[in-house]
Residue, then its C-alpha position, 0 to 999 in steps of 0.5 A: m720787117a726785113p734787113m734794110r738795103a741801100k736801095d731802100l734808102r729813098g723811102v727811109l730818107r723820106i721818113e727820116e726827113a719828115v721825123f727828125p729836125h736834123p736828119w741823117s744823110h744818104r751817105l751816113f746811112v750807106e756808111e752804117l749799112a756797110q758795117r755789117k758786123s757791128r750794125v743791124y738796120r731793118a725796115a718795116w713795109i706795108g704794101a710797097d711802102i716803107v713805113g718805119f725803120a730802126g738800127l742797132m749798133l752792137i758792142d759786146d753784149e749791148a745793143h744801142v738803138n741808134n735810130i728808130a722812126v715811123d712815117p708820120r702817116w702811120q704813127g699812133r697805130g702800134l708800128g713803133s712797138l712792132i719795130l722795137l719788138d723786132m729789133t729786140r728779138v734781133a738783138l737777142e738772136l745776136g747775143t746781146r743782153h742789154m739795150t740802150l738809146e738816147v731820146r729827146v727829153g721832150n719826146e713823151s710818146a717815144i719815152a712811153l714806148y721805151r718804158r713799155f719795153g722796160m727801159a729806164p732813164v739813167g742819165v741826161r746828155p745836155n744839149y745832145y741835139p745841136e739843132t734844138g739844144e735839147d737834152a737827151l735822156i739816156m735809157w737802158v734795159r738790162d737782162i733782155d735775155s731773161e725769162a721775165y723779159g721774154e714774157r714782157l716781149v710776148k705781152i707786147g706782141a700780143a697787144l699789137p693790133d691784129d690789122l697791122a700787116v707789116t710785110s717783109r719786103r715789097 
């Protein structure tokens, strides 16, 4: 995993467009990347290809996962766990204590991933996704800076496939 740069956006947008019904635009990513004090974006590389990415918005001691995606060709191989593990570690380095996100209520694989990270549903945002009319499930995990949560992260990391060779840059 490596910090996302503007020149990475071609690969990022390819994934964004393949994964989301209403993908973010190039301009939106550029605007997000420009907010260096309150945003963190990282990309996962395998060889010369970006295979996933994620972004955080930082507010006080909270990190909001505002985007996370894995290339459809790489889904189901543990890459989502690796990306979220990386983002959680980055959030901790930046002093956050809690994490939150919204996820489509019908995205069972993503919900299962977030539950592995200790996230629990706390509410619903009705019709959050205008392109489909789907609701968003609001999920939170508190006290990610605790020893118990640190142990959870170690277990998640240990369970990742040994052959998942993500590089930091092409």
